[in-house]
N, C-alpha and C positions, 0 to 999 in steps of 0.2 A: 774405237779405242784399241790400242795395242798394248799387250803386256810384255814388258821387257824383263828378261831374266837378270837378276842381280847376283844371287849367291845361294848356296845351300845354307839353311838356317845356322848350322854350327860353324860355318866358315866365316861369318861376320859376327865377331864376338862383341860383347858390350864394351862401349868406349871406342869402337873402331868405325871406320867409314870406308866406302868404296865409291868409285865413279863409274857410271855406265853411260853409254851413248845410244841415242836413237835418232837416226838421220842427222840433223844439225843441232840437236839438243843434247847437252851434257847435263847429267843429273848426279848430285851427291846424295848418297844414301847413308844415314847414320844409324847406329844401334846405340840407343841411350837407355840403359836399364832394361834391356829386353824388348823395348818398343822401337820400331823403325820409323824414321822420318826421311822424307825425300824432297829435295829442293833443286831448282834450276841453279846451275853453277855459274850464275851471272850476277855479280854484285850490283845492287841498285845505285851505288855511289858513282862508279865509273866503269862498270862492266868487267871488273876483274874476276878472277876465279874464286868466288866467295867460299865455296865448300872445301877448298884445298888448304886453308890456313890452319892455325893452331886451334885446338879445342881447349877451352879453359873454364874453370869454375867461375860463375858469376860473382861479382863483388857486391856484397850486401852491407848496409850500414845497420848496426843495432842501436835502437833508440830506447833509452830508459823511460820509466813512467813519467819522469819530470820533463820529458821531451829533449833531453840532452843526448848527444851522441856518445855511444860507448865504443866507437871505433868501427873500422872497416874489416870485414872478414870474407874469406872465400866461402861460397855456399857449399853445403854438403849435398844438395840435391839439384840445383839449377846449373845447367851448362850452357856455354856460348861457343860459337866458332867465329873466327876472325879472318876476314879477307886479307890475304897477304900483300895486296897492293898498297892500301892506305889505311888499314886497320878498322874498317867498318865491322862492327860486332853484331852478331845475330843470335837470337834465342834459339836453341836447338829444337825446342818443342813447338815453336810457332813460326819460325822463319822471320820474325819481326826484327827490324833494325833497332838495336838497343838505344841508339842516340835519337831516333825519331820513329816512334811506334806506329806512325801512319804509313811507313814504308815497310814492305816485306818482300821476301823472295817468292817467286812462283813455287807453289807446292804441288807435289804429285802424290796420288794415292798409292799406298803400299799394300800389296796383297801377299798374304802368307798362305801357301797351299802345298800340300804333299812335301813338307819339309824344305820347301824352297821359298825364296823371296822374289817378288816381281814388283815393278812399278808400272802403273797404268799411264800411258801417254798417247798422244795423237800422232 
């Protein structure tokens, strides 16, 4: 395994992302609420740059006790990112494709050491 330097901890603020490369692999690294997530920058739909699109709050439906909808709202805690090619949407904490939870981006371990952030790759 190889550890690839991403950034100093303070340089990648919450809500931000960066891309790193190791050999032929490009990896998107996200800071979501102080937790770092890293995924292959290859969309499962058609190979687009999945980690380079918009980050948006997940849309949630609120259901009343009588099982009727109270409307759609932007989540205050869950975030997604969207592949810019065709709009495939991914959960930032799992890498799962929102429209088909059986599909997910390849995930990389994130290592925090000595005020720096690294991803572990082959």
